[in-house]
C-alpha positions in Angstrom: 108.7 115.0 75.5 105.2 116.5 74.8 104.6 119.8 76.4 101.5 120.9 78.3 99.2 122.9 76.0 98.3 126.6 76.4 95.1 127.1 78.4 93.4 128.6 75.4 94.1 125.5 73.3 97.1 124.3 71.2 96.1 123.9 67.6 97.9 122.1 64.7 97.0 123.5 61.2 97.4 120.9 58.4 97.2 122.6 55.0 99.3 122.3 51.8 98.6 125.9 50.7 101.3 127.9 52.4 99.4 131.2 52.4 96.3 129.7 53.8 98.3 127.6 56.3 100.2 130.6 57.7 97.2 132.9 57.6 95.2 130.5 59.8 98.1 130.0 62.2 98.6 133.8 62.6 94.9 134.3 63.2 94.9 131.6 65.9 97.9 133.1 67.6 96.3 136.6 67.6 93.4 135.0 69.5 95.5 133.5 72.2 96.1 130.0 70.8 99.4 128.2 70.5 99.5 127.3 66.8 101.8 125.0 64.8 101.7 124.0 61.2 102.2 121.0 58.9 102.1 120.9 55.1 101.1 117.2 54.8 99.9 114.2 56.8 103.4 112.8 57.4 104.5 116.1 59.0 101.3 116.3 61.0 101.8 112.8 62.5 105.4 113.7 63.5 104.2 116.9 65.2 101.5 115.0 67.2 104.2 112.7 68.5 106.4 115.6 69.5 103.9 117.9 71.2 100.5 117.8 72.8 97.6 119.5 70.9 94.0 120.1 71.8 92.7 120.4 68.3 93.7 120.0 64.6 92.4 121.9 61.6 93.0 119.6 58.7 92.4 120.1 55.0 90.6 117.2 53.3 92.8 117.1 50.2 96.5 116.8 51.0 99.5 115.6 48.9 100.0 112.3 50.7 96.4 111.5 51.7 93.1 112.9 52.7 91.6 114.4 55.9 89.2 111.5 56.4 92.1 109.1 56.7 93.8 111.5 59.2 90.5 111.6 61.1 90.5 107.8 61.4 94.1 107.9 62.5 93.5 110.5 65.1 90.4 108.7 66.5 92.6 105.6 67.1 95.8 107.2 68.3 94.6 110.4 70.0 90.9 109.9 71.0 90.8 113.2 73.0 91.9 115.3 70.0 89.3 117.6 68.4 89.6 117.4 64.6 88.0 120.0 62.3 88.0 119.2 58.6 88.4 121.8 55.9 87.5 121.5 52.2 87.0 123.5 49.1 84.4 121.1 47.7 82.0 120.6 50.6 78.7 118.8 50.3 76.0 118.0 52.8 76.8 114.3 52.4 80.5 114.8 53.1 79.7 117.0 56.1 77.3 114.4 57.6 80.0 111.7 56.9 82.6 113.7 58.7 80.5 114.3 61.8 79.5 110.6 61.9 83.2 109.7 61.7 83.9 111.8 64.7 85.0 115.2 63.3 84.3 118.2 65.6 83.2 120.2 62.6 83.3 120.4 58.8 84.2 123.8 57.3 84.3 124.9 53.7 86.6 127.3 51.7 86.8 130.1 51.2 87.2 130.1 54.9 85.4 132.7 57.1 87.7 133.3 60.0 85.0 134.1 62.4 83.4 130.7 61.6 86.7 129.0 62.2 87.2 130.7 65.6 83.6 129.9 66.7 83.9 126.2 65.6 87.2 125.9 67.3 85.9 127.5 70.5 82.9 125.0 70.6 85.2 122.0 69.9 87.6 123.0 72.7 84.7 123.5 75.1 83.2 120.1 74.3 86.7 118.5 74.7 87.0 120.2 78.1 83.6 118.7 79.2 84.6 115.2 78.1 88.0 115.5 79.9 86.3 116.7 83.1 83.8 113.8 82.9 86.6 111.3 82.4 88.4 112.8 85.4 85.3 112.7 87.5 84.6 109.1 86.5 88.2 108.2 87.4 87.8 109.9 90.8 84.5 108.1 91.5 86.0 104.8 90.5 89.0 105.5 92.8 86.5 106.3 95.6 83.9 103.7 95.0 85.3 101.2 92.4 86.6 97.7 92.8 90.0 99.0 93.8 88.4 100.1 97.1 87.4 96.6 98.0 90.3 94.9 99.7 90.6 91.1 99.6 92.8 88.4 98.2 90.7 85.5 99.6 89.4 83.2 96.9 85.8 84.1 98.0 86.5 87.8 97.4 88.2 87.0 94.0 85.1 85.1 92.9 83.0 88.1 93.9 85.2 90.4 91.9 84.8 88.2 88.9 81.0 88.2 89.2 80.9 92.0 89.5 83.0 92.4 86.4 80.8 89.9 84.5 77.4 91.6 85.3 78.5 95.2 85.7 77.4 96.3 82.2 74.1 94.4 82.3 70.7 95.6 83.6 70.3 92.3 85.5 69.1 92.7 89.1 71.7 91.7 91.7 71.2 90.5 95.2 74.0 90.9 97.7 74.0 88.6 100.7 76.1 89.0 103.8 76.2 89.7 107.5 76.0 93.3 108.8 79.2 95.1 108.5 80.7 93.0 105.6 80.6 96.0 103.2 77.5 95.3 101.0 77.0 99.0 100.3 80.6 99.3 99.1 80.1 96.3 96.8 76.9 97.9 95.4 78.8 101.1 94.7 81.6 99.2 93.0 79.1 97.3 90.9 77.7 100.7 89.8 81.1 102.2 89.2 82.3 99.3 87.1 79.4 99.4 84.7 78.2 101.5 81.8 75.7 103.2 84.2 78.5 104.8 86.2 77.8 108.2 84.7 74.2 108.0 86.1 73.1 108.4 89.6 73.6 105.9 92.4 70.7 106.2 94.9 70.7 104.3 98.2 67.7 103.5 100.4 68.0 101.8 103.8 64.6 100.0 103.8 64.9 99.1 107.5 65.3 102.7 108.6 61.8 103.9 107.6 58.3 102.9 108.5 56.1 101.3 105.8 54.2 104.4 104.7 57.2 106.6 104.5 59.3 103.9 102.7 56.7 103.6 100.0 56.7 107.4 99.5 60.5 107.4 99.6 60.7 104.9 96.8 57.8 105.8 94.6 57.1 109.5 95.5 53.7 110.9 96.3 51.3 113.6 95.0 50.1 116.5 97.0 47.4 115.6 99.5 48.2 111.8 99.4 48.5 111.8 103.2 48.7 114.1 106.1 51.8 116.3 105.7 52.1 115.8 101.9 51.9 119.5 101.0 53.7 119.1 97.7 54.4 116.5 95.0 57.5 114.6 95.6 59.7 112.5 93.3 60.7 109.1 94.7 64.0 107.3 94.6 63.1 105.3 91.6 62.8 108.4 89.5 65.9 110.0 91.0 67.8 106.8 90.0 66.6 107.0 86.4 69.5 106.0 84.1 71.6 104.7 87.0 71.4 102.3 89.9 69.0 102.0 92.8 70.4 100.2 95.8 67.8 98.8 98.3 69.5 97.8 101.5 67.8 95.5 104.1 65.2 94.5 101.5 63.9 91.7 103.9 62.3 94.4 106.0 59.9 95.4 103.2 56.2 94.9 104.1 54.0 92.6 102.0 52.2 95.5 100.5 55.4 97.2 99.5 56.7 93.9 98.1 53.8 93.8 95.6 54.6 97.2 94.4 58.3 96.4 94.2 57.6 93.3 92.1 55.7 95.3 89.5 58.3 98.0 89.4 61.0 95.4 88.8 59.1 93.5 86.1 57.5 96.4 84.2 59.8 99.3 85.1 56.7 101.4 85.9 54.7 102.4 89.0 52.3 105.1 90.3 53.3 107.5 93.1 51.4 107.3 96.4 48.0 108.8 95.9 48.5 109.3 92.2 47.1 107.7 89.1 49.7 108.7 86.5 52.0 105.8 85.6 55.7 106.6 85.5 58.3 104.6 83.6 61.9 104.4 84.7 65.2 102.9 83.4 66.8 101.7 86.6 69.3 98.9 87.5 68.2 97.5 90.8 70.7 96.1 93.4 69.4 94.8 96.7 71.1 93.6 99.9 70.1 91.7 103.0 71.6 89.9 106.0 68.6 87.7 106.3 67.9 84.2 105.0 65.3 85.0 102.4 64.6 81.3 101.7 63.6 80.8 105.3 61.4 84.0 105.1 59.7 82.7 102.0 59.1 79.3 103.6 57.6 81.2 106.6 55.4 83.3 104.4 57.1 86.5 105.4 58.6 87.3 102.0 56.8 86.8 98.6 58.1 83.8 96.7 57.6 85.5 93.3 59.6 88.6 94.4 62.3 86.4 95.8 62.8 84.6 92.5 62.6 88.0 90.6 65.5 89.5 92.7 67.5 86.3 93.1 68.9 86.4 89.5 72.5 87.1 90.2 73.7 86.6 93.8 76.9 88.0 95.3 77.9 86.6 98.6 79.9 88.9 100.8 82.0 86.6 103.1 82.2 87.4 106.8 85.6 88.6 108.0 86.2 85.5 110.1 85.9 83.5 106.9 88.8 85.3 105.3 91.3 85.9 108.0 94.1 86.1 105.4 92.7 89.5 104.4 92.8 90.9 108.0 96.4 92.2 107.7 95.6 93.9 104.3 92.5 95.6 105.8 94.2 96.5 109.0 97.2 98.1 107.2 94.8 100.0 104.8 92.8 101.5 107.7 95.9 102.2 109.7 97.2 104.3 106.8 93.8 106.0 106.5 93.6 107.0 110.2 97.2 107.9 110.4 96.5 110.5 107.7 93.4 111.7 109.4 94.9 112.0 112.9 98.4 113.1 111.9 99.9 110.6 114.3 103.1 108.7 113.3 101.7 105.2 113.8 103.5 103.2 111.2 102.8 99.5 112.0 100.9 96.8 113.9 102.9 94.7 116.3 102.9 91.0 115.3 101.3 89.8 118.5 98.6 92.4 118.1 98.0 91.2 114.5 97.8 87.6 115.8 95.1 88.6 118.2 93.2 90.3 115.4 93.4 87.2 113.3 92.1 85.1 116.2 89.1 87.3 116.9 85.6 86.2 115.7 84.7 89.7 114.3 80.9 89.6 114.9 80.8 93.2 113.5 82.9 92.2 110.5 84.8 94.9 108.6 82.9 97.7 110.3 84.2 96.4 113.7 87.7 96.1 112.3 87.6 99.7 111.2 86.5 100.8 114.7 89.3 98.7 116.4 92.0 100.2 114.2 90.7 103.8 114.6 90.6 103.3 118.4 94.1 101.8 118.5 95.6 104.7 116.4 94.0 107.2 118.7 95.1 105.5 121.9 98.6 104.3 121.1 101.5 106.4 122.4 104.1 104.7 120.2 104.7 104.3 116.5 103.2 100.8 116.5 99.8 99.3 117.6 100.4 96.8 120.4 98.2 94.4 122.3 97.7 97.0 125.0 95.9 99.2 122.4 93.4 96.6 121.4 90.0 96.3 123.1 89.4 93.6 125.8 87.0 91.6 123.5 90.0 90.6 121.3 92.0 89.4 124.3 89.1 87.4 125.6 88.7 85.7 122.2 92.4 84.7 122.3 92.0 83.1 125.8 88.9 81.1 124.5 90.9 79.8 121.6 93.7 78.3 123.7 93.2 74.5 124.0 92.7 72.9 127.4 94.7 69.8 128.3 92.0 68.2 130.3 90.0 67.0 127.3 89.1 63.4 126.8 91.5 61.8 124.4 94.6 63.6 125.7 96.7 66.5 124.4 97.1 65.3 120.8 93.3 65.2 120.3 92.8 68.5 122.1 95.4 70.2 119.8 93.9 68.8 116.5 91.2 71.4 116.0 93.6 74.2 116.6 96.2 72.7 114.3 93.6 72.3 111.6 92.5 76.0 112.0 96.1 77.2 111.8 96.7 75.2 108.6 93.5 76.6 107.0 94.4 80.1 108.0 97.8 79.8 106.4 96.4 78.3 103.2 93.9 81.1 102.9 96.5 83.7 103.6 98.7 82.3 100.8 96.0 81.6 98.3 96.3 77.8 98.7 99.9 77.9 97.6 101.3 74.9 99.4 105.0 75.8 99.1 104.5 79.3 100.7 102.1 77.8 103.3 104.6 75.1 104.3 107.4 77.7 104.6 105.2 79.9 106.8 104.3 76.9 109.1 107.9 75.7 109.2 107.2 72.3 107.8 108.0 70.6 104.5 105.4 70.2 101.7 105.1 66.4 102.3 104.2 67.0 106.0 101.7 69.7 105.0 100.1 67.3 102.5 99.7 64.6 105.1 98.2 66.9 107.6 95.7 68.2 105.0 94.7 64.7 104.2 94.3 63.8 107.9 92.1 66.8 108.6 90.1 66.5 105.3 91.4 69.9 104.1 91.0 70.6 100.3 90.5 73.6 98.2 87.5 72.0 96.5 85.8 71.2 99.9 86.4 74.8 101.1 85.0 76.3 97.9 81.9 74.0 98.1 81.4 75.1 101.8 81.7 78.7 100.8 79.2 78.3 98.0 76.7 76.4 100.2 
């Protein structure tokens, strides 16, 4: 089993000359490295399988191959390994080739030990930076990536597929959805999934600032541009250079700001407020709104040219009431989160409480669900969340959903809408798997099929309704 390397760096010396090989190994040990040796490529490959190394110093000319072949092998099998090549016949061309192929350095014989130590120190430092960046990216992905968005509903799955398809492009993305559905989380996941994840993610809530301040916030300003502008200020467009700029509530942008946004989108350039110097940026723009932009365009409240410029790729964030099969997943996720935060031993949600949660309309969407679960965890005195721990709004919703017998057409007709809703809920919860759905409902598949036909329920129809 590979061992954890020494903090100063574990190095494998691959050299067929025994005196040179042992001399280098001894030198490295004297300077705090863990050093091992191999006389040829076959032995080197065996040692790499047996132990973990941070770097390899490899001679170019070996009995069973050359160092360039080993470099290619290491790049493929051990991409984090720093490889320093050593040769007695060095040329500028071979040195350039070695660096282009991924070598950390290219040293020539007779070897100057101080040069070896310096090159090795630089290689290990560079490797540490790369490792730290990878760990940071993994942490950011865990915090903001697709894995943080919970949902098995087919609408959510379609959204995930779109995110993965466009993540590595510069294409502008428009996220549509009601307030509280998680549009900011989706924007962050889009950034984290793409090749710009190492760059900044800058968010601007357009609806939170008045027009003059929003323009300055986005494009910056020069000293003296307006009262209170005592210094030059960089805007969010510049701060997002090389990364993603997320503009939430874009429908609130004024007509004047929309003109400036259109130019920044098309030409990737702008002037700060009060300035004349044109600034160019490399920014991927993601926008979000809970408004119907088509209606705003028709009413003359949103520029048609800007609308078509931002409406390239559209991600629709479904409302929580449209994906009730995901409510148990979300509730359990936030139950675990708040259990850890509060230290309370609340381990489950009572089935009746969960039924109420799935019947609720959730006007506040996921944001409301988070608040309900947090409140329940804080208030409950037992180890499970019960109906008593839920707010009155959920109980009122449940009463409103109960059918009334005094409806024209009798009981059967009164029950039909409720039965249709229950079947749809079960189908969504089981990803439209009819066998699992019929088992949950306690009916056979033939009966389920007949009821679906009677109520006009089909996957294609629901997908078309979701895409409308």
